[in-house]
C-alpha angles and dihedrals in degrees: 000000000000123000131192090245089057089051093053090048092052090049092049090052089059091050092050090048089051093050092047090049091052094047095045092060095066123207101306133140095253100052117153100224094155090059095049091046091051093051093050092046090047092053093047093046093046094049093049097046097044092044091054092046096047093042091053100046121055098195109040 
């Protein structure tokens, strides 16, 4: 059974992975800032969307 709190936790996991991915790269010339940004935005969007969907519907 999915809950809206679980959806937020999963989304935050993606945000944490994106931040760690950005920090692990260091400060080099070939940093992949776009990939880290997409992971962070994906996590935030996924957490928000699934929390709204699961909060609104009782039987998903």
